[in-house]
N, C-alpha and C positions, 0 to 999 in steps of 0.2 A: 338130779339132786345136787345141791350146793356142797362142795367139799368142806370138810371140817378142818379149821386151822390146826396145824400141828407143828411139832419140832422135829427136825431131822438131825441126827447126831453123826458127826464126821470126825474120826480120829486123825489127828495130824501126825503123820510119820512118813518115812521114806517111800512107802508104797503108794502114797496118795497120787492120783493121776494129775498130769499137768493141765488138763483141760476138762472142766466139769460141765461144759455147755449142754451135752446130751443128757447128763444126769439132772441138771437144773430144769431142763424142759420136762422131763418125766416127773420131777418133784412138783413143779408148778401145777401139773394136771391133778395132783393129789391134794393140793391146797396148803402146802407148808408155808408158814409165815416166818419161820426162824430156822437157822442152822446153828446148832451148838457145836463149836469147834473144840474138841477135847485135845488140849496141848500138854505134853509132858513137861516137867520142870526143867529138863536139860535142853529144851528147844532153843536153837540158835538163830532161826529165821522164821518168818511168817509166810504162809502161802498167799502172797499178796495178789497174784493174778486171780486166784480162785475167789478170794474175798471180794475183789472188785466185780467179778462176774456175778456173784450172788447179790451184791448191793445194787448193781445196775438192773437186776431182775426184780428189784423191790423186796428182796428177802432181808430180814434182820439178821445180822451176824453177831452171835454171842460167843465170846471166847471163855472156855472153861478151863480152869487150872490155876487155883489160887497160889500154888507154890511157884508160879512164874514170877511173883512179885517179891520173892525172898530177898532179892538184891536191889530192891527199890526200883527206880526207873532207869537204871544204868545199862540194862541188857537191850540188845537189838529188838527182840519181840516186844518188850514193854514200851520202848520208845515209839515203835510203830503203832501200838495200840493207843497210846496217849495222843499221838499227833495225827491220827486218822479217825476221828469220831464219826465221820460221814461214811466210813467203810467198816470199821469195827465199832458197832453201835453200843455194845455193852460187854461187860466181863465180870467174872467172879471176883469180887473184892476179897482181899486177905482177911482171915479171921483176926489176925493181929492188927488192930487199927493204928498202931504206931507207924505202920508203913504208909498210911493214907496221906499225911502231909507231904511226903516225898513224891507221891503219885500225881504229879502235875507237869505240864509242858512249859517250855521257856516263856511263852506269852503270858501265862498266869503269873509269872514272877514279876512281870511289868505292871499289869493291872488286870486282876482276875475279873471275869464276867460275873454279873449278879446271879445269885442263887446256885443251884446245882442241876445237872441233867435230871429230867423227870424220872427216868428209869431207876435212878439211884434211890428214889423214895419208895420203890417197890421191893418185894421180898425175894425176887429171883426171876429166872427165865419164864416160869409158868405164869407168874403175875404179869410180866411184860406181854406174854402171848395173849392174855385176856384183852389187853388194849389193842394189840395188833389185829384182833378180830374186828375192831370197830374203826381203827384209824390206820392209814398207810404209814409205812416205815419212814418215808420222807418227811412226814409231819412230826412223828414222835421224836426223831433225831434232833429236831429244832426246838423241842419243848423243854423249858427249864422251869424250876419251881423256886420262888424266892419269898419266904415268909407268907405262904398261902396265896401268893400272887403268881399267876401264870404269865410266862414270858415266851414269846415265839420268836426265835432268832430269824433275822432276815426280812421281817415284815416292814420295817421302817428305817432302812439304811439310807443315810444321806451322803452324797459325794461332793467333795470340795476340791478346787484346783486353784492354788495360790503360789505366787513367787515367795521364796524364803524370806525376803525382806519384810513381808507382812506378818510373819509368824513370830511369836515370842520365843526367846531362847529355850524356855522350859518346854514349849511344844515341840521344838526341833529335837530336844532331848528324847521326847517320847517317840518321834518318828525314827530317830537313830536306834532306839531300843527295839522298836518293831523290826527294823531291818536286821539287826543283830540276832534277834530271836529266830529269824528265819533260818539262820545257820548255813546259808548257801553262798555267801560272799566274803571276800577278804575285808575285814573290818578296819584296816589300817587308816583309810582315808574317808570313811563313811561320813563323819561329821563335817569335814571341810568340803566334801563334794556336795552335801546337802545345802550347806550355807551358800555355795556358789552355783547351785542348780538354776536352771531356767524356770522350772515349774515343778511343784510338788502336789501330788494328788493323794487324798486320804479319804477313808470311809469311816463314818461314825454311826453308832447306834447305842441307845441307852447310855449316852455320855461316855462311851468307850470307843477307842480307836480299834477298828476291826480289820483294817487293811491300809496299805500305802504303796505308792510307786512314785517315780519321778522322771523328769527329763533333765539329765545332768550334762554339763559340758565336760567332755572327756579330757582327761589329763594329757598333756603333751607326750608323756612317756607311753601311754596307751596307744595314741595315734601312731607313734613311731613303731611300736611293736606290731601293730596290725598291718601297717604298710610293709614292714619287712616280711611278715608271715604270709600276706595275701596279695601284695602289690596294690591294694586299694587305699586311697587317701580319704580319710574321714575328717579332714580339717573342715571346720565350719558346720559340722553336724552336731546333733545332740544325741546322747545315748539314753535309751529308755531302760531303766533298771531299778534295782532296789525294791522290786515288787515283793510284798510280804502280806499274807492273809492269815488271820487266825484260823487254826484247824477247824473250829466250830462253824466257820463261815465258808469253808471251801465247798465247791460244787453249788454255790448259790449265786454265781455270776459276779461276785465282788471284783475279782481280778480282771475279768473281761471288761467290766464297766470302767474300771480305773484306766486300763490301757486305751479304751475307746475315747475316754474323756481327754487324756493326754494327747493322743494323736490328733484329735479334732482341734486342739488348742496350740499346736506346734508352730503356727504362724509361718514365718519365712524359713524355718528350720526343716531340714530333712532328718529323719530318725533312723538309727540303727540299734539293734539289740544283740547282745551276746548271750547265747543260751548253751549250757552244757549239753552235749549230745546224748547224755543219759537222762536228762531232765524232761521226760515225756510229758509230764503234767503242764509245765510251762510252755512247751512246744504246742500243746493242744490249745492253750489259751491264745497263743500267738496266731494260730491258724484261724481261730474264731474271729480274731481281730483283723483278718485279711492281711496278715503278715507272712512273708515267705522267706525261706532260707536262700541266701544268694551264694554262700560259699562256706567251707569249713577250713579249719586250721588246727594244728597242734599247739596248745599253750604250754610252753615250758614252765611258766610260773605256776599254773594249776596242775601240770603233769597229766593233762587229759585232752581229748578232742573237743573242740568247741565249734559251734555254728554261728554265723553272722546272719541276722534276719533284718528285713526291711519291710515297711508297709508296701503292698503291691503297687499302689498308685504313685509311689515316689521313685524318681529316677535313681538308678544305682550310681555309686561313685565311679570315677574314671580310673582306668588302670594304665600305667605306663607300658608302652611296647619297647622293643629293643632300640628303636631309633630315638626314643625320648618323647615322641608325640603321644597325644591322648587317644585312647580307644575305649569303647564300651566294654564292660566286663562280660557281656553276653547274657545267655539265658539263666534263669534260676537253676541252682543246683539242688535237687531234692534229696 
């Protein structure tokens, strides 16, 4: 007999186990389509690993707890909910609708996507469950509704790769805003670095920019810092960076295709990428792009450990030995 789709309720508290793999396996046998995560108003963090495990298993994650939004989108749990719609698929919206305008992520302030997520047109978890009985979660998370028009995100994304000299200043403003919205880079030199970049890649759908990345010429100060920290000389290289993808388009391959396109068009240049050691999502995209970590160093500027990555087919930079002659940097450091 085919299992009946159901909702499993999990209370988020200190006693929650760190690994739900066995529990998820048991639930899948019973046919659950949704987990309702009951969160108290004083929640300070989300069970991100567990949410990811459920989403990867094809289960819809619904966060329950409207008092979470009493402080708008300034708390850590709310920021996670709004910036990970491919992981937290829906949530209880506050009864006080004055909070709704503030419940948006940084990308929406640049140029909001058309319409609203389809689940927001429904009355609640039970109504969402009725659709999950007919459609997979991976489809419903991409579905939006715009004045009775159905929009499916990711069906018609176009990828473009151009030198900055061919882009209008207003368009570069938009790329700059996309990079800034990502919130993971120092914004001091973003505009000037984009203007002097070798190549800019961007993704468009429904006349909206949904992702960007670039191959930029590293500033002399960065080359000097890296040489001092690692002994490697990146003079004459281009740095792949400023990768930013709208939350609604994550896990749809946008970042991977941008990086592949840039790598294929690097021409005479060799490429390196600096990735925060804690940024596992970007590291995963890098590995998909056949990019490998060659070394790590501590960045005093960022006050954290960073990794330097290069496409596997590109020769690593040379490192000076004590005699001043050149030597290979050796094997990849994983």
